[in-house]
C-alpha positions as CSV (number, residue, x, y, z in Angstrom):
1,M,237.2,-112.9,-45.1
2,F,238.0,-111.1,-48.2
3,R,236.9,-114.4,-49.9
4,T,233.5,-114.5,-48.5
5,F,233.0,-111.1,-49.1
6,L,233.5,-112.3,-52.8
7,T,231.8,-115.2,-53.1
8,M,229.0,-113.0,-51.6
9,L,229.5,-111.1,-54.7
10,G,228.0,-113.4,-57.0
11,V,225.0,-113.5,-55.1
12,I,224.5,-109.7,-54.9
13,F,225.2,-109.5,-59.1
14,A,222.3,-112.3,-59.2
15,M,219.3,-110.4,-56.6
16,I,220.3,-107.1,-58.7
17,I,220.3,-108.5,-62.3
18,L,216.9,-110.2,-61.3
19,M,215.1,-107.5,-59.7
20,L,216.1,-105.0,-62.3
21,L,215.0,-107.6,-65.2
22,L,211.4,-108.2,-63.1
23,G,211.5,-103.8,-62.3
24,S,212.0,-103.5,-66.1
25,S,209.4,-106.2,-67.0
26,N,206.9,-104.6,-64.8
27,G,208.0,-101.3,-66.3
28,M,207.1,-102.1,-69.6
29,T,204.1,-103.6,-68.6
30,N,203.1,-100.3,-66.5
31,G,204.3,-98.3,-69.8
32,F,201.6,-101.2,-71.6
33,D,198.6,-99.9,-69.1
34,K,199.5,-96.0,-69.5
35,I,199.5,-96.4,-73.5
36,F,195.6,-98.4,-73.7
37,A,194.3,-96.4,-70.1
38,G,190.8,-95.7,-71.7
39,T,190.7,-97.2,-73.7
40,A,188.5,-100.1,-72.9
41,S,190.1,-103.8,-73.0
42,N,186.9,-105.9,-74.3
43,S,186.1,-104.1,-76.9
44,L,185.1,-103.9,-80.8
45,F,184.6,-101.7,-83.7
46,V,182.3,-102.8,-86.4
47,W,181.2,-101.0,-90.1
48,G,179.8,-102.3,-93.0
49,Q,182.2,-102.2,-96.2
50,S,180.9,-103.7,-99.8
51,T,180.1,-107.3,-100.3
52,S,182.5,-109.6,-101.9
53,E,180.3,-112.2,-103.2
54,P,176.4,-112.4,-104.8
55,Y,174.1,-113.3,-103.3
56,K,169.6,-113.5,-103.2
57,G,169.6,-111.6,-106.3
58,F,172.3,-109.2,-105.2
59,E,175.6,-108.3,-107.3
60,R,178.9,-108.3,-105.4
61,G,180.6,-104.7,-104.5
62,R,176.2,-103.9,-102.8
63,R,177.7,-100.9,-100.1
64,I,176.3,-102.2,-96.8
65,R,174.8,-99.5,-95.0
66,Y,173.3,-99.6,-91.2
67,K,170.7,-98.1,-89.5
68,I,170.4,-97.3,-85.9
69,E,167.3,-100.1,-85.6
70,D,170.5,-102.2,-86.0
71,A,171.8,-101.0,-83.1
72,E,168.6,-101.9,-80.8
73,I,168.8,-105.4,-82.3
74,L,171.9,-106.6,-81.4
75,K,171.8,-105.6,-78.2
76,R,168.7,-107.4,-77.7
77,E,169.7,-110.5,-79.4
78,I,172.9,-110.8,-78.1
79,P,172.9,-110.2,-73.9
80,E,176.8,-110.5,-73.9
81,I,176.7,-106.9,-75.4
82,E,177.0,-104.0,-72.2
83,V,177.8,-101.0,-73.9
84,L,176.7,-100.3,-77.7
85,A,177.4,-96.8,-79.0
86,P,176.1,-95.9,-82.2
87,R,178.4,-94.1,-84.2
88,I,177.9,-91.5,-87.2
89,E,180.6,-89.1,-89.8
90,L,179.9,-86.0,-91.5
91,G,181.0,-86.5,-94.5
92,S,182.9,-90.1,-95.5
93,H,184.7,-92.1,-92.8
94,R,188.3,-90.2,-92.2
95,S,187.7,-87.3,-94.0
96,V,187.2,-83.5,-92.5
97,V,184.9,-81.0,-92.4
98,T,186.0,-77.4,-92.7
99,V,185.2,-75.7,-89.3
100,Y,183.9,-72.3,-88.5
101,R,184.7,-69.5,-85.7
102,K,184.9,-65.7,-86.1
103,G,187.4,-66.2,-90.2
104,Q,189.3,-68.8,-88.2
105,T,189.4,-72.5,-89.8
106,S,189.9,-76.4,-88.9
107,G,189.6,-79.0,-91.1
108,S,187.9,-81.6,-88.5
109,S,186.3,-84.5,-88.0
110,V,182.7,-84.3,-87.1
111,Y,181.3,-87.4,-85.1
112,G,177.6,-87.4,-83.8
113,D,177.9,-89.7,-80.9
114,Y,175.6,-91.1,-77.8
115,P,177.6,-90.5,-74.4
116,E,178.3,-94.6,-74.4
117,I,181.1,-94.1,-76.1
118,D,182.9,-92.3,-73.4
119,N,183.3,-95.7,-71.6
120,I,184.7,-97.2,-74.7
121,T,187.3,-94.5,-75.4
122,K,187.4,-92.3,-73.1
123,K,188.4,-88.7,-73.4
124,K,190.4,-86.9,-70.9
125,L,188.5,-83.6,-70.4
126,V,190.6,-80.2,-70.2
127,E,187.3,-78.7,-69.4
128,G,183.5,-78.3,-69.5
129,R,181.9,-81.9,-70.2
130,F,181.0,-84.3,-72.2
131,L,178.0,-85.0,-74.4
132,N,174.9,-86.6,-71.5
133,Q,171.6,-88.0,-71.9
134,M,169.9,-84.6,-71.8
135,D,172.0,-83.8,-74.9
136,I,170.2,-86.9,-76.4
137,E,167.1,-86.1,-75.5
138,H,166.9,-82.8,-77.0
139,S,168.7,-82.7,-80.0
140,K,170.8,-80.3,-77.8
141,K,173.0,-77.7,-80.4
142,V,175.9,-78.8,-78.1
143,C,179.7,-79.3,-79.0
144,V,182.6,-81.0,-77.2
145,I,185.6,-79.8,-79.5
146,G,189.6,-81.7,-79.3
147,E,192.5,-80.1,-78.1
148,E,193.6,-79.2,-81.9
149,T,190.9,-77.9,-82.9
150,Y,190.5,-75.3,-79.9
151,K,193.7,-73.9,-80.9
152,L,192.7,-73.6,-84.3
153,L,189.5,-72.0,-83.5
154,F,190.1,-69.2,-80.1
155,E,193.2,-67.5,-79.1
156,K,195.4,-68.6,-76.8
157,G,193.6,-68.5,-73.7
158,E,190.5,-67.9,-74.7
159,E,187.3,-68.9,-73.0
160,A,185.8,-71.6,-75.4
161,I,182.9,-72.9,-73.5
162,G,179.6,-71.3,-74.7
163,E,181.1,-70.1,-77.8
164,D,179.1,-70.6,-80.8
165,I,181.2,-72.7,-84.0
166,R,179.5,-73.6,-86.7
167,I,180.0,-76.6,-88.8
168,N,177.4,-76.8,-92.7
169,G,175.6,-73.9,-91.9
170,V,174.9,-75.4,-88.2
171,F,176.1,-73.1,-84.7
172,F,177.2,-75.2,-82.0
173,S,177.8,-74.4,-78.6
174,V,180.9,-75.2,-76.8
175,V,180.5,-77.2,-73.5
176,G,184.0,-79.1,-73.5
177,I,186.8,-79.5,-74.4
178,Y,189.7,-83.0,-74.1
179,K,192.9,-84.1,-75.3
180,P,194.4,-86.9,-76.1
181,N,195.0,-89.8,-72.9
182,N,198.8,-90.6,-75.0
183,N,197.2,-94.3,-76.1
184,I,195.1,-95.2,-78.8
185,N,193.8,-91.9,-79.7
186,I,190.9,-93.8,-82.2
187,D,189.4,-90.4,-83.2
188,G,192.0,-87.5,-83.0
189,E,192.2,-84.3,-81.3
190,N,191.2,-82.2,-84.4
191,A,187.5,-83.5,-83.5
192,V,184.0,-82.3,-82.7
193,F,181.9,-84.5,-81.0
194,I,177.6,-83.6,-81.2
195,P,174.7,-85.9,-80.2
196,F,173.7,-88.3,-82.3
197,T,170.1,-87.4,-82.4
198,T,171.5,-83.9,-82.9
199,F,173.7,-85.1,-85.9
200,Q,170.6,-86.9,-87.4
201,K,168.6,-83.6,-87.7
202,A,170.8,-80.6,-88.1
203,F,172.5,-83.4,-91.6
204,N,169.6,-84.9,-92.5
205,S,171.3,-88.3,-92.0
206,G,168.4,-89.9,-91.2
207,D,168.5,-93.5,-89.3
208,R,171.9,-94.3,-91.0
209,M,174.7,-95.1,-88.7
210,G,178.2,-95.1,-89.5
211,W,179.8,-97.9,-87.4
212,M,179.1,-98.8,-84.0
213,A,181.4,-99.4,-80.4
214,I,180.4,-102.7,-78.6
215,A,182.0,-103.6,-75.5
216,V,180.4,-106.9,-73.9
217,E,180.9,-108.1,-70.4
218,P,184.0,-109.6,-68.5
219,N,185.3,-112.8,-69.2
220,T,183.0,-112.8,-72.2
221,K,185.2,-113.7,-75.5
222,V,185.2,-110.9,-78.1
223,P,185.7,-113.0,-80.8
224,V,182.4,-114.7,-80.7
225,V,180.9,-112.2,-79.7
226,E,181.9,-110.9,-82.8
227,S,181.0,-114.2,-84.4
228,R,177.5,-113.7,-83.8
229,I,176.9,-109.8,-84.5
230,K,178.1,-110.5,-87.8
231,D,175.8,-113.4,-88.2
232,I,172.7,-111.0,-87.1
233,L,174.0,-108.5,-89.6
234,K,174.9,-111.0,-93.0
235,N,170.6,-112.7,-92.6
236,K,169.7,-109.2,-91.7
237,Y,171.4,-107.7,-95.1
238,D,171.7,-110.8,-97.1
239,I,175.1,-111.1,-97.2
240,H,176.7,-114.3,-98.5
241,P,177.6,-116.2,-95.5
242,D,181.3,-117.2,-96.8
243,D,181.8,-113.3,-96.9
244,Q,184.7,-112.4,-95.0
245,R,184.7,-108.0,-96.2
246,A,181.0,-107.0,-96.2
247,I,181.4,-106.6,-92.5
248,G,184.3,-104.3,-91.0
249,S,185.3,-105.3,-87.8
250,F,188.2,-104.7,-85.2
251,D,189.3,-106.6,-82.1
252,M,190.7,-104.3,-80.1
253,S,191.4,-107.6,-76.5
254,E,193.4,-109.0,-79.2
255,I,195.9,-106.0,-79.2
256,F,195.4,-106.7,-75.5
257,N,195.8,-110.2,-75.6
258,N,198.6,-110.1,-77.4
259,I,200.5,-107.6,-75.3
260,S,198.9,-109.1,-72.1
261,S,200.8,-112.7,-73.5
262,F,204.5,-110.6,-74.5
263,T,204.6,-109.4,-70.2
264,M,204.0,-113.0,-69.3
265,V,207.0,-114.1,-71.6
266,L,208.9,-110.9,-70.6
267,R,208.4,-111.4,-66.9
268,G,208.9,-115.6,-66.6
269,F,212.2,-114.8,-69.0
270,S,213.4,-112.5,-66.1
271,Y,212.6,-115.1,-63.6
272,F,214.3,-117.4,-65.3
273,V,217.8,-116.1,-66.2
274,G,217.8,-113.9,-62.7
275,L,216.9,-117.7,-60.5
276,L,219.7,-119.5,-62.7
277,T,222.1,-116.6,-61.9
278,L,221.0,-116.4,-58.1
279,L,221.4,-120.9,-58.1
280,A,225.2,-119.7,-59.8
281,G,225.4,-117.6,-56.9
282,V,224.3,-119.8,-54.5
283,I,226.4,-122.7,-55.7
284,A,229.4,-120.3,-55.4
285,I,228.6,-120.0,-51.1
286,S,228.7,-124.0,-51.2
287,N,231.8,-124.0,-52.6
288,I,233.1,-121.6,-50.5
289,L,231.8,-123.5,-47.6
290,L,233.5,-126.5,-48.5
291,I,236.7,-125.0,-47.9
292,T,235.6,-123.7,-45.5
293,V,234.4,-127.2,-43.6
294,K,238.0,-128.4,-44.9
295,E,239.9,-125.4,-43.0
296,R,238.1,-126.4,-40.1
297,T,238.2,-129.5,-39.4
298,K,239.7,-129.5,-36.4
299,E,237.3,-127.0,-35.1
300,I,235.0,-129.7,-36.1
301,G,236.9,-132.1,-34.2
302,V,237.1,-130.5,-31.2
303,R,233.2,-129.6,-31.8
304,R,232.3,-133.5,-31.2
305,A,234.9,-134.9,-28.9
306,L,233.3,-131.9,-26.5
307,G,229.4,-133.8,-27.3
308,A,227.9,-131.5,-29.9
309,T,225.6,-133.8,-31.7
310,P,225.9,-134.0,-35.8
311,R,222.3,-132.2,-36.4
312,L,223.8,-129.2,-34.4
313,V,226.6,-129.8,-36.5
314,L,224.5,-129.6,-39.7
315,R,222.6,-126.4,-38.3
316,Q,225.5,-124.3,-38.4
317,I,226.1,-125.4,-41.5
318,L,222.7,-124.3,-42.9
319,M,222.5,-120.7,-40.8
320,E,226.2,-119.9,-42.0
321,A,224.6,-120.5,-45.5
322,V,221.9,-118.9,-45.2
323,V,222.9,-115.8,-43.1
324,L,225.7,-114.9,-45.9
325,T,223.0,-115.8,-49.4
326,S,220.2,-113.8,-47.1
327,F,222.7,-110.4,-46.4
328,A,224.0,-110.8,-49.6
329,G,220.3,-110.9,-51.3
330,L,219.3,-108.1,-49.2
331,V,222.0,-105.9,-49.8
332,G,221.8,-106.4,-54.1
333,F,218.0,-105.9,-53.5
334,A,218.6,-102.3,-52.2
335,I,221.6,-101.8,-54.9
336,S,218.6,-102.7,-57.1
337,V,216.2,-100.7,-56.1
338,G,218.1,-96.9,-56.0
339,I,219.0,-98.4,-59.9
340,L,215.3,-98.6,-60.6
341,A,214.7,-95.5,-59.0
342,V,217.2,-94.2,-60.9
343,L,215.5,-95.4,-63.9
344,D,212.3,-94.1,-62.6
345,S,213.2,-90.4,-62.6
346,L,214.9,-90.6,-66.3
347,W,212.6,-92.7,-68.3
348,G,209.2,-93.5,-65.8
349,S,207.0,-91.3,-67.0
350,G,206.8,-92.7,-70.4
351,E,206.5,-90.4,-73.1
352,D,209.1,-91.3,-75.0
353,F,208.7,-95.9,-74.8
354,P,206.1,-97.9,-73.3
355,F,208.6,-97.3,-69.8
356,V,205.9,-96.4,-66.6
357,K,207.3,-96.8,-62.5
358,P,210.0,-99.9,-63.1
359,M,209.4,-101.3,-59.2
360,V,209.7,-105.2,-57.7
361,S,206.3,-105.8,-55.9
362,I,206.3,-107.1,-52.5
363,G,204.9,-110.1,-54.1
364,Q,208.6,-110.5,-56.3
365,F,210.6,-109.6,-53.7
366,S,209.4,-112.2,-51.3
367,F,209.1,-114.9,-53.5
368,S,213.0,-114.3,-55.4
369,F,214.3,-114.3,-51.7
370,F,212.4,-117.4,-50.4
371,W,214.1,-119.3,-53.2
372,M,216.7,-117.8,-52.5
373,V,216.6,-119.2,-48.9
374,F,215.6,-122.4,-50.3
375,L,218.4,-122.7,-52.7
376,S,220.5,-121.9,-49.8
377,L,219.5,-124.3,-47.7
378,L,219.7,-126.8,-50.5
379,I,222.9,-126.4,-52.0
380,G,224.4,-125.5,-48.2
381,L,223.2,-129.4,-47.7
382,I,226.6,-129.9,-49.4
383,P,229.1,-129.2,-47.0
384,A,226.8,-129.4,-43.4
385,I,226.9,-133.0,-44.7
386,K,230.7,-133.4,-44.9
387,A,230.8,-131.7,-41.7
388,I,228.8,-134.1,-40.0
389,K,231.4,-137.2,-41.7
390,V,234.0,-135.6,-39.9
391,R,235.3,-138.3,-37.7
392,P,236.2,-137.1,-33.7
393,I,239.4,-138.7,-33.7
394,E,240.9,-138.2,-37.4
395,A,239.8,-134.5,-36.8
396,L,242.1,-134.3,-33.3
397,R,245.2,-135.8,-35.2
398,E,245.6,-133.6,-38.4
399,E,247.7,-130.9,-38.6
């Protein structure tokens, strides 16, 4: 009995290792999903830079500045574009603008945006609302501010919605406050968003556009759309076809694809190591059954002499293998679930590193349990075949 228990420990530990590896890989996958939550996985950003090649009489170093009409051209020429949000920033890229309110100041980034930007980089609103189409159509002097901007301009607990802030001498009414999603934060938390049309009139930006945030349709390869966008813009702005610097771009899908590949490899590695460990545990049970068959040679001979068929003996040995393996596997699964629950309570928030809800799905457990039973049947055939080869007369002669 004690020997059988020790043998079962191999399967128990094998199941624990497999479930912990799968649970941990799931936790990391969930952690990455949390980091990228609110950011469209099939998105890219396109902006103008300086040319690096002379072309059609233009010298190298020419600055490319987009116009709002470019957005309409791209949407018309490339039907795979699902969302295109023109953007513009006050001052140069990543510069800060002094925002005033009742003697308080904040060095913030100020963006002119369309409501569609929220479909690409989602803002988690603390209160109020984000920009809407009415703000665009009527060029309303409203704004959405970041949580850090609020802390710098308002007292703790002070009502901000409906209050005015001043940017370059122009007053804007606060309609919303957002906070970071603890994920990829493209704009930062100390930022002010105002309607694009209002930005044009308030800061005399004309038909200029800083850059574009673009989301493509599902099942469409972003690099293909990115290449077509660059071809259209190069043709419009007389940029050399081989100029790689004139148009800047960032493909968000590349990051998602890399992370997806990493998690798939991690999960595959978990299955590989876990199933090999499980195989070792099942082989140990097969070995103990071989010893059992040898010790029960006389018993098997008596049963055969009384009419037990080889099929009946075979089924008995296989059932023993399956029952031992299944029981050990279920015990290992129960223990691993407890360990994963403890890990979830300690690090499941995912604040320190990407590790959220490290649990095993029903499908993963079912797949693992099926292969465990299948392996026990396969390996159990070895002692089972040896048992049916025992001749009754020889077994009865053994002492």
